[in-house]
C-alpha positions as CSV (number, residue, x, y, z in Angstrom):
1,M,134.2,74.5,48.6
2,I,137.6,73.2,47.4
3,G,136.1,69.8,46.7
4,I,133.4,71.4,44.6
5,K,135.9,73.4,42.7
6,S,138.0,70.2,42.0
7,F,134.8,68.5,40.8
8,L,133.8,71.4,38.5
9,R,137.3,71.3,37.0
10,H,137.0,67.6,36.5
11,L,133.6,68.0,34.7
12,S,135.0,70.8,32.4
13,R,138.0,68.5,31.4
14,N,135.8,65.6,30.7
15,K,133.0,67.0,28.5
16,M,131.7,63.6,27.3
17,Y,131.3,62.4,30.9
18,T,129.7,65.6,31.9
19,S,127.3,65.6,28.9
20,V,126.3,62.0,29.3
21,T,125.9,62.3,33.1
22,V,124.0,65.5,33.3
23,L,122.1,65.6,29.9
24,G,121.4,61.8,29.9
25,F,120.1,62.0,33.6
26,A,118.1,65.1,32.8
27,L,116.5,63.4,29.8
28,S,115.6,60.4,31.9
29,L,114.2,62.6,34.7
30,T,112.1,64.6,32.1
31,F,110.1,61.5,31.2
32,V,110.1,60.2,34.7
33,L,108.5,63.5,35.7
34,I,105.9,63.5,33.0
35,L,105.0,60.0,33.2
36,G,104.9,60.3,37.0
37,I,102.4,63.1,36.8
38,Y,100.3,61.2,34.1
39,I,100.2,58.1,36.3
40,Q,99.4,60.0,39.4
41,N,96.4,61.7,37.4
42,E,95.1,58.4,36.1
43,L,95.2,56.8,39.6
44,S,93.2,59.7,41.1
45,V,90.3,59.5,38.7
46,D,87.0,60.0,40.6
47,D,89.0,60.7,43.8
48,F,87.2,64.1,44.2
49,H,83.7,62.7,44.8
50,E,82.8,63.0,48.6
51,N,80.8,59.8,48.5
52,K,83.3,57.8,46.4
53,D,83.6,55.1,49.0
54,R,79.9,54.4,49.2
55,I,79.1,54.4,45.4
56,Y,79.0,51.2,43.3
57,R,77.9,50.2,39.8
58,L,75.7,47.2,39.5
59,E,77.3,44.8,37.0
60,N,76.9,41.4,35.5
61,E,79.0,40.1,32.7
62,T,78.3,43.5,31.3
63,V,76.8,46.7,32.8
64,D,73.3,46.7,31.1
65,F,70.2,46.5,33.1
66,S,66.6,47.7,32.7
67,P,65.2,50.8,34.4
68,P,62.8,49.1,37.0
69,I,65.7,47.0,38.5
70,A,67.0,50.1,40.3
71,T,63.6,51.0,42.0
72,D,63.1,47.3,42.8
73,L,66.4,47.1,44.6
74,A,65.8,50.4,46.5
75,D,62.5,49.1,47.8
76,I,64.0,45.8,49.0
77,Y,67.3,46.8,50.5
78,P,67.4,49.5,53.1
79,E,71.2,49.7,52.7
80,I,70.6,51.7,49.6
81,E,70.5,55.4,50.4
82,D,70.1,56.6,46.8
83,F,70.5,55.5,43.2
84,T,70.8,56.9,39.7
85,R,70.3,55.2,36.4
86,V,72.5,56.5,33.5
87,Y,71.7,56.4,29.9
88,N,73.8,58.2,27.3
89,A,72.4,59.7,24.1
90,S,73.2,62.3,21.4
91,G,71.2,64.4,19.3
92,R,70.4,68.0,18.3
93,I,69.5,70.8,20.7
94,S,68.4,74.3,20.0
95,R,66.6,77.4,21.4
96,S,63.5,78.6,19.7
97,G,64.3,79.4,16.1
98,G,68.0,78.8,16.6
99,Q,70.4,76.3,14.9
100,K,70.0,72.7,15.9
101,V,73.5,71.9,17.2
102,K,75.0,68.5,18.1
103,F,75.2,67.6,21.8
104,D,75.8,64.6,24.0
105,Y,73.7,64.1,27.1
106,L,72.8,61.7,30.0
107,G,69.5,60.6,31.2
108,V,69.8,60.3,35.0
109,D,67.8,60.2,38.2
110,P,67.5,63.3,40.5
111,G,69.9,61.5,42.9
112,F,72.7,62.0,40.4
113,F,74.0,65.2,42.0
114,N,73.4,63.9,45.5
115,M,75.7,61.0,44.8
116,F,78.3,62.6,42.7
117,S,80.3,65.8,43.5
118,F,79.8,67.6,40.2
119,P,79.4,71.3,41.1
120,L,76.5,73.4,39.7
121,I,77.1,77.0,38.8
122,Q,73.5,77.9,38.7
123,G,70.6,76.0,40.3
124,D,70.1,73.9,43.4
125,S,71.5,70.3,43.2
126,K,68.6,69.1,45.4
127,L,66.0,70.5,43.2
128,V,67.1,70.1,39.6
129,L,65.9,67.3,37.3
130,Q,62.8,66.6,39.5
131,T,60.5,66.6,36.6
132,E,60.8,65.2,33.1
133,D,60.9,68.5,31.3
134,E,64.0,69.9,33.1
135,I,67.5,70.1,31.8
136,V,70.9,71.0,33.2
137,L,73.4,72.3,30.7
138,S,77.1,72.3,30.9
139,R,78.9,75.6,31.1
140,N,80.3,75.3,27.5
141,K,76.9,74.4,26.0
142,A,75.1,77.2,28.0
143,V,77.5,79.7,26.7
144,Q,77.4,78.4,23.2
145,I,73.6,78.6,23.0
146,F,72.7,81.5,25.3
147,G,75.9,83.5,25.4
148,S,76.3,83.3,29.2
149,V,75.7,81.0,32.1
150,T,73.2,83.2,33.9
151,G,71.5,83.9,30.6
152,A,70.5,80.2,30.2
153,M,68.6,79.9,33.5
154,G,64.8,79.6,33.1
155,Q,65.0,79.6,29.3
156,N,63.3,77.0,27.1
157,I,65.3,74.7,24.9
158,F,64.3,72.0,22.4
159,I,65.7,68.5,21.8
160,E,65.2,67.1,18.3
161,G,63.2,70.2,17.4
162,N,59.9,69.6,19.2
163,N,60.6,68.3,22.7
164,K,60.6,71.4,25.1
165,F,62.8,71.5,28.2
166,T,63.4,74.3,30.8
167,V,66.9,75.1,31.9
168,T,66.9,74.7,35.8
169,G,70.7,74.4,36.2
170,V,74.1,74.9,34.7
171,M,76.9,72.6,35.8
172,E,80.6,72.9,35.4
173,N,82.0,70.9,32.5
174,F,82.9,67.4,33.7
175,P,86.6,67.3,34.7
176,D,89.0,65.0,32.9
177,N,89.6,63.1,36.1
178,T,86.3,61.3,36.1
179,H,85.2,58.0,34.4
180,F,82.3,59.8,32.8
181,T,82.8,61.2,29.3
182,Q,82.4,64.9,28.6
183,Q,78.7,65.7,28.5
184,D,76.7,68.7,27.2
185,A,73.7,68.2,29.3
186,L,71.7,66.1,31.8
187,V,68.0,65.3,31.7
188,N,65.7,63.3,33.8
189,L,65.6,59.7,32.6
190,G,61.8,60.0,32.1
191,A,62.4,62.5,29.4
192,F,63.0,59.7,27.0
193,K,59.3,58.9,27.1
194,K,58.8,61.8,24.7
195,V,62.3,62.1,23.1
196,Y,62.1,58.4,22.1
197,A,58.3,58.1,22.2
198,F,58.9,55.3,24.6
199,E,56.0,55.8,27.1
200,D,56.8,52.7,29.2
201,I,60.5,53.1,29.4
202,M,60.6,53.4,33.2
203,E,58.7,50.1,33.6
204,E,60.2,48.1,30.7
205,Y,62.2,45.1,32.0
206,G,62.9,43.9,28.5
207,W,65.0,47.1,27.7
208,C,68.3,46.5,29.2
209,S,70.4,49.3,27.9
210,L,71.4,51.6,30.8
211,S,73.8,51.6,33.8
212,I,72.7,51.5,37.5
213,Y,74.7,53.2,40.3
214,L,73.8,52.6,44.0
215,M,74.9,54.6,46.9
216,A,75.1,52.7,50.2
217,K,74.2,54.1,53.6
218,S,77.1,54.9,55.8
219,N,78.4,51.9,57.9
220,T,76.5,49.3,55.8
221,D,77.9,46.5,53.6
222,L,75.9,46.7,50.4
223,P,78.3,44.5,48.3
224,A,77.5,41.7,50.8
225,K,74.0,41.6,49.5
226,A,75.2,40.6,46.0
227,P,74.6,36.9,46.4
228,E,71.1,37.5,47.7
229,I,70.3,39.9,44.8
230,L,71.7,37.1,42.4
231,E,69.2,34.6,43.7
232,N,66.5,37.2,43.3
233,F,67.4,37.9,39.7
234,K,67.5,34.2,38.8
235,K,63.9,33.8,39.9
236,N,62.4,37.1,38.6
237,F,64.6,38.8,36.0
238,W,64.4,37.3,32.4
239,L,68.1,38.2,31.7
240,Y,69.2,35.7,34.4
241,Q,66.3,33.2,33.8
242,E,67.4,32.8,30.2
243,G,71.1,32.5,30.9
244,W,72.3,35.7,29.4
245,A,73.6,37.0,32.7
246,K,75.0,34.8,35.5
247,S,76.5,37.1,38.1
248,V,76.0,40.1,40.2
249,V,78.9,42.3,41.0
250,M,79.0,45.8,42.8
251,T,82.2,47.5,41.6
252,P,83.3,50.4,43.7
253,L,83.4,53.8,42.0
254,P,87.3,54.2,42.3
255,Q,87.8,51.0,40.3
256,L,85.4,51.9,37.4
257,Y,88.0,53.8,35.3
258,F,90.2,50.7,35.0
259,S,87.2,48.3,34.3
260,N,87.1,46.4,31.0
261,K,83.3,47.0,31.1
262,I,82.3,50.1,29.4
263,G,79.1,51.6,30.8
264,N,76.8,54.3,29.6
265,G,78.6,57.6,29.0
266,T,81.9,56.3,30.4
267,K,85.5,56.1,29.4
268,S,88.3,53.8,30.6
269,N,91.9,53.2,30.6
270,S,93.9,49.9,30.8
271,K,95.4,49.2,34.2
272,T,97.8,47.0,32.3
273,M,98.9,50.2,30.3
274,I,99.4,52.1,33.6
275,L,101.5,49.2,35.0
276,V,103.5,49.1,31.7
277,L,104.1,52.8,31.9
278,S,105.1,52.5,35.5
279,G,107.5,49.8,34.6
280,I,108.9,52.0,31.9
281,V,109.3,54.9,34.5
282,F,111.2,52.4,36.7
283,I,113.4,51.1,33.9
284,I,114.2,54.6,32.6
285,L,115.1,55.7,36.2
286,L,117.1,52.5,36.7
287,L,119.1,53.0,33.4
288,A,119.8,56.6,34.4
289,I,121.0,55.7,37.9
290,G,122.8,52.7,36.6
291,N,124.6,54.8,33.9
292,Y,125.5,57.4,36.5
293,I,127.1,54.8,38.9
294,N,128.8,53.0,36.0
295,L,130.3,56.2,34.7
296,T,131.3,57.5,38.1
297,I,133.2,54.2,38.9
298,A,134.8,54.2,35.4
299,Q,135.7,57.9,35.7
300,A,137.2,57.1,39.1
301,T,140.1,55.4,37.4
302,F,141.0,58.9,35.9
303,R,140.5,60.5,39.2
304,G,142.9,58.2,40.9
305,K,145.6,60.9,41.3
306,E,143.1,63.2,43.0
307,V,142.0,60.3,45.4
308,A,145.6,59.3,46.1
309,V,146.6,62.9,46.9
310,K,143.7,63.4,49.3
311,K,144.4,60.1,51.0
312,L,148.3,60.8,51.3
313,L,147.4,64.2,52.7
314,G,145.3,62.6,55.5
315,G,141.9,62.6,54.0
316,S,139.7,60.0,55.6
317,K,137.4,57.5,53.9
318,R,134.4,59.3,55.5
319,Q,135.5,62.7,53.9
320,L,135.9,61.1,50.5
321,V,132.4,59.4,50.7
322,R,130.9,62.8,51.8
323,Q,132.5,64.6,48.9
324,L,131.4,62.1,46.3
325,V,127.8,62.1,47.6
326,V,127.7,65.9,47.6
327,E,128.9,65.9,44.0
328,S,126.1,63.4,43.3
329,F,123.5,65.8,44.8
330,V,124.9,68.6,42.7
331,L,124.5,66.6,39.5
332,C,121.0,65.3,40.5
333,F,119.6,68.8,41.3
334,S,121.2,70.3,38.1
335,A,119.7,67.5,36.0
336,F,116.3,67.9,37.7
337,F,116.3,71.7,36.9
338,I,117.0,70.9,33.2
339,A,114.4,68.1,33.2
340,F,111.7,70.5,34.7
341,L,112.2,73.0,31.9
342,W,112.2,70.2,29.2
343,A,109.0,68.8,30.7
344,I,107.2,72.0,30.3
345,M,108.4,72.4,26.7
346,L,107.4,68.7,25.9
347,E,103.9,68.9,27.7
348,P,101.8,69.6,24.6
349,V,103.5,66.8,22.7
350,L,102.9,64.3,25.6
351,D,99.4,65.6,26.0
352,T,98.6,64.5,22.4
353,M,100.5,61.3,22.6
354,L,98.9,60.2,25.9
355,D,95.5,61.7,25.0
356,T,95.4,63.6,28.3
357,K,96.0,67.0,29.9
358,L,99.0,66.8,32.2
359,E,98.9,70.4,33.5
360,I,102.3,70.2,35.1
361,H,101.9,73.6,36.8
362,Q,98.9,72.2,38.7
363,A,100.9,69.2,39.8
364,L,103.3,71.6,41.7
365,T,101.5,70.9,45.1
366,G,103.2,70.9,48.4
367,T,102.8,67.1,48.6
368,N,104.2,66.5,45.1
369,M,107.1,68.9,45.8
370,L,108.0,67.1,48.9
371,M,107.8,63.8,47.2
372,A,110.0,65.0,44.3
373,F,112.6,66.4,46.8
374,A,112.6,63.1,48.7
375,L,113.0,61.2,45.5
376,L,115.9,63.4,44.3
377,V,117.7,63.1,47.7
378,S,117.2,59.3,47.5
379,I,118.5,59.1,43.9
380,G,121.4,61.5,44.7
381,F,122.4,59.4,47.8
382,I,122.0,56.0,46.0
383,S,123.8,57.3,42.9
384,G,126.6,58.7,45.0
385,I,127.1,56.2,47.9
386,I,127.8,53.2,45.7
387,P,130.7,54.6,43.6
388,A,131.8,56.6,46.7
389,I,132.3,53.4,48.8
390,K,134.1,51.8,45.9
391,I,136.4,54.8,45.1
392,S,137.2,55.3,48.8
393,R,138.6,51.9,49.0
394,F,141.3,52.6,46.4
395,K,144.8,52.4,47.9
396,P,147.2,55.2,47.0
397,I,150.0,52.7,46.2
398,Q,147.8,51.1,43.5
399,V,147.5,54.6,41.8
400,V,151.3,55.1,42.0
401,K,152.0,51.7,40.4
402,G,149.4,52.1,37.7
403,E,147.3,49.1,38.8
404,L,144.1,50.9,39.3
405,R,142.8,50.6,35.7
406,T,143.4,46.9,35.6
407,R,141.4,46.4,38.8
408,S,138.5,48.6,37.6
409,K,137.1,46.1,35.2
410,S,133.8,45.1,36.8
411,I,131.3,42.3,36.4
412,Y,128.7,44.9,37.4
413,S,129.5,47.1,34.4
414,K,129.1,44.3,32.0
415,A,125.9,43.0,33.6
416,F,124.4,46.5,33.6
417,I,125.3,47.0,29.9
418,T,123.7,43.6,29.1
419,F,120.6,44.7,31.0
420,Q,120.4,47.8,28.9
421,Y,120.7,45.8,25.7
422,T,118.0,43.4,27.0
423,V,115.6,46.3,27.6
424,A,116.3,47.7,24.1
425,I,115.6,44.3,22.4
426,A,112.5,43.6,24.4
427,L,110.9,47.0,23.8
428,L,111.8,47.0,20.1
429,A,110.2,43.6,19.5
430,S,107.1,44.5,21.6
431,S,106.5,47.8,19.9
432,W,106.9,46.1,16.5
433,I,104.3,43.5,17.3
434,I,101.8,46.0,18.7
435,L,102.1,48.2,15.6
436,K,101.9,45.1,13.4
437,Q,98.7,44.0,15.1
438,T,97.1,47.5,14.8
439,N,98.0,47.5,11.1
440,Y,96.6,44.0,10.7
441,L,93.2,45.1,12.4
442,R,93.0,48.2,10.3
443,D,93.8,46.5,7.0
444,K,91.9,43.2,7.5
445,D,89.2,42.4,5.1
446,L,86.0,42.9,7.1
447,G,83.8,41.2,4.5
448,F,82.3,44.4,3.1
449,D,83.7,47.4,1.1
450,K,84.7,50.4,3.2
451,D,86.5,52.6,0.6
452,N,84.9,55.7,-0.9
453,I,81.9,55.5,1.4
454,V,80.9,58.4,3.5
455,Q,78.4,58.4,6.4
456,M,76.1,61.1,7.7
457,E,73.4,60.9,10.5
458,Y,69.9,60.8,9.1
459,L,68.3,64.0,10.3
460,G,65.1,64.1,8.3
461,D,61.7,62.8,9.3
462,T,60.5,59.4,8.1
463,K,58.5,61.0,5.2
464,Q,61.6,62.6,3.7
465,K,63.6,59.4,3.0
466,E,62.9,59.2,-0.7
467,T,63.3,63.0,-1.1
468,I,66.8,62.9,0.6
469,K,67.9,59.9,-1.3
470,G,66.8,61.2,-4.7
471,E,68.4,64.6,-4.2
472,L,71.7,63.1,-3.1
473,L,71.7,60.8,-6.0
474,K,71.6,63.7,-8.4
475,I,75.1,64.8,-7.2
476,P,77.8,64.1,-9.7
477,G,80.3,61.6,-8.1
478,V,77.6,59.9,-6.0
479,K,77.1,56.4,-7.3
480,D,74.6,55.1,-4.7
481,V,72.8,56.1,-1.5
482,S,71.5,53.9,1.3
483,I,69.3,54.9,4.4
484,T,69.6,52.5,7.4
485,W,68.9,52.0,10.9
486,Q,72.0,50.6,12.5
487,S,75.1,49.6,10.4
488,P,78.5,47.9,10.4
489,L,79.8,51.1,12.1
490,S,77.5,50.8,15.1
491,G,77.4,47.1,15.5
492,G,73.6,46.8,15.3
493,S,70.9,46.7,18.0
494,N,70.6,43.7,20.2
495,Q,67.5,41.5,19.9
496,T,67.1,38.7,22.4
497,F,64.1,36.3,21.8
498,D,63.0,32.7,22.1
499,S,63.3,30.5,19.2
500,N,61.8,27.0,19.5
501,G,62.4,27.0,23.2
502,K,66.0,28.3,22.9
503,S,66.9,31.9,23.9
504,V,69.0,33.4,21.3
505,S,70.7,36.9,20.9
506,F,71.0,38.5,17.5
507,Q,72.2,41.9,16.4
508,E,69.8,43.7,14.0
509,F,70.0,46.1,11.1
510,A,67.2,47.7,9.1
511,V,68.3,48.6,5.6
512,D,67.0,49.5,2.2
513,S,67.9,47.6,-1.0
514,S,70.8,49.8,-1.8
515,F,72.6,48.9,1.3
516,Y,74.0,45.7,-0.2
517,D,75.3,47.6,-3.3
518,V,76.9,50.4,-1.3
519,F,78.9,47.9,0.9
520,S,79.3,45.2,-1.9
521,I,77.7,42.6,0.3
522,K,76.3,39.7,-1.8
523,V,73.2,38.1,-0.8
524,A,72.4,34.4,-1.7
525,P,68.7,34.4,-2.2
526,T,66.6,31.5,-0.8
527,E,63.6,30.0,-2.5
528,V,61.2,32.0,-0.3
529,A,58.9,34.4,-2.1
530,Y,59.4,38.1,-1.3
531,T,57.5,39.4,1.7
532,P,57.8,42.8,3.6
533,N,58.6,41.1,6.9
534,G,61.2,38.9,5.5
535,V,64.8,39.1,6.7
536,V,68.3,38.3,5.6
537,L,70.5,36.3,8.0
538,N,74.2,35.8,8.2
539,E,76.0,32.4,8.4
540,A,76.5,32.8,12.1
541,A,72.7,33.2,12.6
542,L,72.1,30.0,10.7
543,K,74.5,28.2,12.9
544,E,73.0,29.6,16.1
545,L,69.5,28.5,14.9
546,G,70.7,25.1,13.8
547,M,69.5,25.6,10.2
548,T,70.8,24.4,6.8
549,N,72.2,26.5,3.9
550,N,68.6,26.5,2.5
551,P,66.6,28.1,5.3
552,V,63.0,28.9,4.8
553,S,62.0,30.5,8.1
554,Y,62.5,30.6,11.8
555,Q,60.7,31.1,15.1
556,M,60.9,34.6,16.7
557,G,58.8,34.1,19.8
558,D,55.3,33.4,18.5
559,R,56.0,34.7,15.0
560,E,57.3,33.0,11.9
561,I,60.0,35.0,10.3
562,P,60.7,34.3,6.5
563,V,64.3,34.2,5.4
564,L,64.7,35.9,2.1
565,G,68.5,35.5,1.8
566,V,71.9,34.6,3.4
567,V,75.0,36.7,3.5
568,K,78.5,35.5,4.4
569,D,79.8,36.6,7.8
570,F,81.2,40.1,7.8
571,N,82.6,41.9,10.7
572,F,80.2,44.6,12.2
573,K,82.1,45.0,15.5
574,Q,85.7,45.6,16.4
575,L,88.0,42.6,15.7
576,R,88.3,41.9,19.4
577,D,85.1,39.8,19.0
578,N,84.1,37.0,16.7
579,V,81.3,37.5,14.2
580,G,77.9,37.0,16.0
581,P,74.5,36.3,14.6
582,L,72.9,39.0,12.5
583,M,69.4,39.6,11.0
584,I,69.0,42.3,8.4
585,R,65.4,43.7,8.2
586,Q,64.0,45.8,5.4
587,Q,63.8,49.5,6.0
588,N,60.1,50.3,5.5
589,P,59.0,53.8,4.6
590,G,57.6,54.8,8.0
591,Q,60.4,53.3,10.1
592,F,63.1,55.2,12.1
593,A,66.4,55.7,10.3
594,D,69.7,57.0,11.7
595,N,72.3,56.7,9.0
596,V,72.8,57.8,5.3
597,F,75.6,56.1,3.5
598,L,76.8,57.4,0.2
599,K,79.1,55.5,-2.3
600,L,81.4,57.8,-4.2
601,D,83.1,57.3,-7.4
602,G,86.5,58.3,-5.9
603,K,87.0,61.3,-8.3
604,G,87.0,64.8,-6.9
605,A,85.9,63.7,-3.4
606,I,86.4,67.2,-1.8
607,N,84.1,68.9,-4.3
608,T,81.6,66.0,-4.1
609,I,81.5,66.2,-0.3
610,S,81.0,70.0,-0.4
611,Q,77.9,69.4,-2.7
612,I,76.6,66.7,-0.4
613,K,76.7,69.1,2.6
614,T,75.0,71.9,0.6
615,T,72.3,69.6,-0.7
616,Y,71.7,67.9,2.7
617,S,71.5,71.2,4.5
618,N,69.0,72.6,2.1
619,I,66.7,69.6,2.9
620,I,67.1,69.3,6.7
621,G,67.4,73.0,7.4
622,N,69.6,74.7,10.0
623,V,71.0,71.6,11.6
624,E,74.6,70.8,12.5
625,F,76.0,67.6,11.1
626,D,79.2,65.8,10.2
627,V,80.3,63.8,7.1
628,R,83.0,61.2,7.7
629,F,84.5,58.4,5.6
630,V,83.8,54.8,6.7
631,D,87.3,53.6,6.5
632,E,88.5,56.5,8.7
633,A,85.8,55.7,11.2
634,I,86.8,52.1,11.3
635,S,90.5,53.1,11.9
636,Q,89.4,55.0,15.0
637,W,88.3,51.7,16.5
638,Y,92.0,50.8,17.1
639,K,93.1,54.2,18.2
640,K,93.9,52.9,21.7
641,E,96.1,50.0,20.3
642,E,97.8,52.4,17.9
643,R,98.5,54.9,20.8
644,T,99.9,52.0,23.0
645,G,102.2,50.9,20.2
646,K,103.4,54.5,19.5
647,I,104.0,55.1,23.3
648,I,106.1,52.0,23.7
649,S,107.9,52.9,20.4
650,Y,108.8,56.4,21.7
651,F,110.0,55.1,24.9
652,T,112.0,52.4,23.2
653,V,113.7,55.1,21.3
654,L,114.3,56.9,24.6
655,A,115.7,53.8,26.3
656,V,118.0,53.2,23.3
657,I,119.2,56.8,23.5
658,I,119.9,56.6,27.3
659,S,121.6,53.2,26.8
660,S,123.7,54.4,23.9
661,M,124.9,57.5,25.8
662,G,126.0,55.4,28.7
663,I,127.6,52.7,26.4
664,L,129.5,55.4,24.4
665,A,131.0,56.9,27.6
666,M,131.8,53.3,28.9
667,A,133.4,52.5,25.6
668,T,135.6,55.4,25.9
669,F,136.8,54.3,29.2
670,Y,137.0,50.7,28.2
671,M,139.3,51.6,25.3
672,Q,141.5,53.8,27.5
673,Q,141.9,51.0,29.9
674,R,143.3,48.8,27.1
675,K,145.8,51.3,25.6
676,K,148.8,49.3,26.6
677,E,147.4,46.1,25.1
678,I,146.4,47.9,21.9
679,G,149.9,49.5,21.6
680,V,151.6,46.0,22.1
681,R,149.4,44.4,19.5
682,K,149.9,47.2,16.9
683,V,153.8,47.0,17.5
684,N,153.5,43.2,16.7
685,G,151.8,43.9,13.4
686,A,148.0,43.9,14.3
687,T,146.0,45.9,11.7
688,I,143.4,48.6,12.6
689,G,140.5,46.3,11.5
690,R,141.8,43.3,13.7
691,V,142.2,45.6,16.7
692,M,138.6,47.1,16.2
693,A,137.2,43.5,15.9
694,L,139.0,42.6,19.1
695,L,137.7,45.6,21.0
696,S,134.1,45.1,19.7
697,K,134.0,41.4,20.5
698,D,132.9,42.0,24.2
699,F,130.0,44.2,23.2
700,I,128.9,41.6,20.7
701,K,128.9,39.0,23.4
702,W,126.8,41.2,25.7
703,V,124.3,41.8,22.9
704,M,123.9,38.0,22.3
705,L,123.4,37.3,25.9
706,A,120.8,40.2,26.0
707,F,119.0,38.6,23.0
708,I,118.8,35.2,24.7
709,I,117.1,36.9,27.7
710,A,114.9,39.3,25.9
711,V,113.3,37.0,23.4
712,P,111.3,34.7,25.7
713,V,110.3,37.7,27.9
714,S,108.9,39.7,25.1
715,W,107.4,36.8,23.3
716,Y,105.4,35.8,26.5
717,A,104.2,39.4,27.1
718,M,103.1,39.8,23.5
719,H,101.4,36.4,23.4
720,R,99.4,37.3,26.5
721,W,98.5,40.7,25.0
722,L,97.3,39.2,21.7
723,Q,94.9,36.9,23.6
724,S,92.5,39.7,24.0
725,F,91.8,39.7,20.3
726,A,89.6,37.4,18.3
727,Y,91.7,38.1,15.2
728,K,95.4,38.6,15.6
729,T,98.7,38.8,13.6
730,T,101.4,36.3,13.8
731,M,104.4,36.7,16.0
732,D,107.0,36.1,13.3
733,W,110.5,34.9,14.4
734,W,112.1,37.6,12.2
735,V,110.6,40.4,14.4
736,F,112.8,39.2,17.3
737,V,115.8,38.6,15.0
738,F,115.3,42.1,13.5
739,A,115.3,43.6,17.0
740,G,118.4,41.8,17.9
741,I,120.2,42.8,14.8
742,L,119.1,46.4,15.0
743,T,120.4,46.5,18.6
744,L,123.6,44.9,17.6
745,L,124.1,47.5,14.8
746,M,123.3,50.3,17.3
747,A,125.9,48.9,19.8
748,L,128.6,48.6,17.0
749,L,127.8,52.1,15.7
750,T,128.0,53.4,19.3
751,V,131.4,51.8,20.1
752,S,133.0,51.9,16.6
753,W,134.0,55.5,16.8
754,Q,135.9,54.9,20.1
755,S,137.3,51.7,19.0
756,Y,138.6,53.2,15.7
757,K,140.3,56.1,17.6
758,A,141.9,53.6,20.0
759,A,143.0,51.2,17.1
760,S,144.4,54.0,14.9
761,A,146.3,55.8,17.7
762,N,150.1,56.0,17.6
763,P,151.4,53.0,19.7
764,V,154.4,55.0,20.8
765,K,152.3,57.4,22.8
766,S,150.3,54.6,24.3
767,L,153.5,52.8,25.5
768,R,155.5,55.9,26.4
769,N,154.5,55.9,30.1
770,E,154.4,52.2,30.6
């Protein structure tokens, strides 16, 4: 108790030391706690499924297969207990006479609920989705449409206005910790026969647009069959016969969330991002512990009298070590209590930043609490034992002679401060390059105009195209209107076909003549006379077909397709990919359309959009729809990169704050240790500026050493990261120099206050006791 009272008196007398130690430690533990929960949540995605160890997703270079493949495999391999195909779609759903509201849904097989542990609130998981006219709604969508969960059961509901389904089940909303995206409903995959008017969908090998999940029987090794399945596909499946797919992989369910292959209705996260955040957690914790050890050792030079008295009064080395370790525990648990309160306060901000739901209160499980306690005990012990051993070695005679301060100068302290500067420079440079790349992607010329263009879903029938277009063109502020199937926002629909014995893969749009004016895309016409089945190709398509700049036609299977014009390559996918072959068909009156693009004059956009909504609603009726700007939609492509850059930027600031707090306190003790030297120099005529320069010289050397270490490390890391983009910014030398200079300025700013106080002090007071 006496030791604790002595420690508390010491803390109250040294407020800077107390603030840096407790608040700096608490700040570090706050983000360690938050990020620890986030990382734990991310690593536990899909962990709640009872059959998680027996479920695999069938993959090749992508995750796209045709519907009959699943049934073929189930017939051939007895190791397969069950399967489900998954196809995601979106559209409009309504009860009879009600508003048609937007919804996202999956087409699946009846085995979906047998394989995955998504609970049903209403309905029997073994009986739902057995027929093609059944639907299972999510809790939210059932309440939105029918007012309650029980009120939805047995009711009729309509997809796209005229396709009737019966509600045979209501499921809980998909949780956040699954790789499936949030869905409003599930239907039997066969429902797309009527929804898409695609009668042969279940037997069509040419339609490779869905994902296949297989569940193995217990005690079988289904992935071992992959080589055999590959050989079968090479003989019988066109996708492999024509060389578009070359592998068969069965990826276990727990690994899907971190896969770089995005399947139907799924989401993912970067495993690299989790590793980076784990590294940040470790670095922040290391900085916090290192600062504590550094400060405790430095502070020991001012507790020398206390240590000497205890030793002279018979205190043993063991007692001193125990006292200092107990003090460390007191600080650690005090800091953790503050950190926990801060974490709860910051949870909404971090939820937005990380695009997640941390739910800290739900993380307070017995296991997590035990782990946190064990971690705190470990940190407290490590943080206390190292300085305790060092301090307990002090000899009372050294304290009496005033030699202790001189001996306290440590290579360890200098090395740790250099490490802190290295982290700061590396994080500053990396976050700058990530944000620079994100801005580059967002601002790069895509080859078409994206400004002052808005997009809506086409919700009329095929006979209303001219009516919709004509009414929208009457609105003041609307310069032009284009109705299309597919677009630069969607990336087009894939068409794989044989051309003169060569299998080629093109993306396809179907557009009206206004499309080129709306997006400011220039078409170089060929000498071919106009024909309704003619197409426009991009330069990449000409190259793929081996054609000259003056094409006439090309073979598409057994058909001869006239080429009416050529456009320069423009990006119609995210800039991670190079521009591929594209053919642009003409949007004929009776063909399906899914987009309406409107070119605005840029004046009074809010009023113009309001009129657009009113006019469109009057034509299509009581249907929910959105209006969005094309440039904003394209910006969303790079939301993940932008979030990554921001996260690293925020934690860069955090690392700099923690480092600065530690360096400020260390600078204080460093200046106090050199009081005698400063006093002698001032007596001999040294100016304040000269003394400040002398005192800051060591910190400048440490920053320079940190710069030499940080530049190659950050350059290599960012070089590897940029390799995932087809279009990338440059890693300019000035980014690294700027990071170094900024860090140097922060270091000088941190120590200048203390160095000025030391340099301007009265030398008589400094030398009085020497």
